[in-house]
C-alpha positions in Angstrom: 95.9 94.5 86.7 95.8 93.5 82.9 99.0 95.2 82.3 100.6 93.3 85.1 98.8 89.9 83.2 100.3 91.1 79.9 104.2 91.9 81.4 104.3 88.5 83.6 102.9 87.1 80.1 100.6 85.0 82.4 97.2 83.1 80.5 93.3 84.8 80.5 92.5 82.6 82.8 94.6 83.9 85.6 93.9 87.3 86.9 96.7 88.8 89.3 95.3 90.2 93.1 96.8 91.7 96.1 96.3 90.4 99.5 96.5 93.0 102.3 96.5 91.2 105.7 95.0 93.7 108.4 95.1 93.4 111.9 97.5 91.3 115.0 98.7 88.3 115.0 97.3 86.2 117.7 99.4 86.4 121.0 100.4 82.8 120.8 101.7 83.6 117.1 104.9 82.4 115.2 106.0 86.1 113.9 109.6 85.5 111.7 111.9 88.2 112.7 112.7 89.5 109.1 115.6 92.1 109.1 117.4 94.1 106.4 120.4 92.5 105.1 123.4 95.0 104.4 123.8 96.9 101.5 127.7 95.1 101.4 125.5 91.8 101.0 123.4 92.3 98.1 125.1 94.6 96.2 127.1 93.5 93.1 130.9 95.3 92.0 131.3 94.9 88.4 
């Protein structure tokens, strides 16, 4: 992922990585209800 460090202009001592959670939340976990915003909320018309 050297290209990502170059694009983000990060120092050489920092290394990007990807963390992918696997599994299911605990029965008592609080999972946020994330929903997509409507296009009209995020679209900019010039």
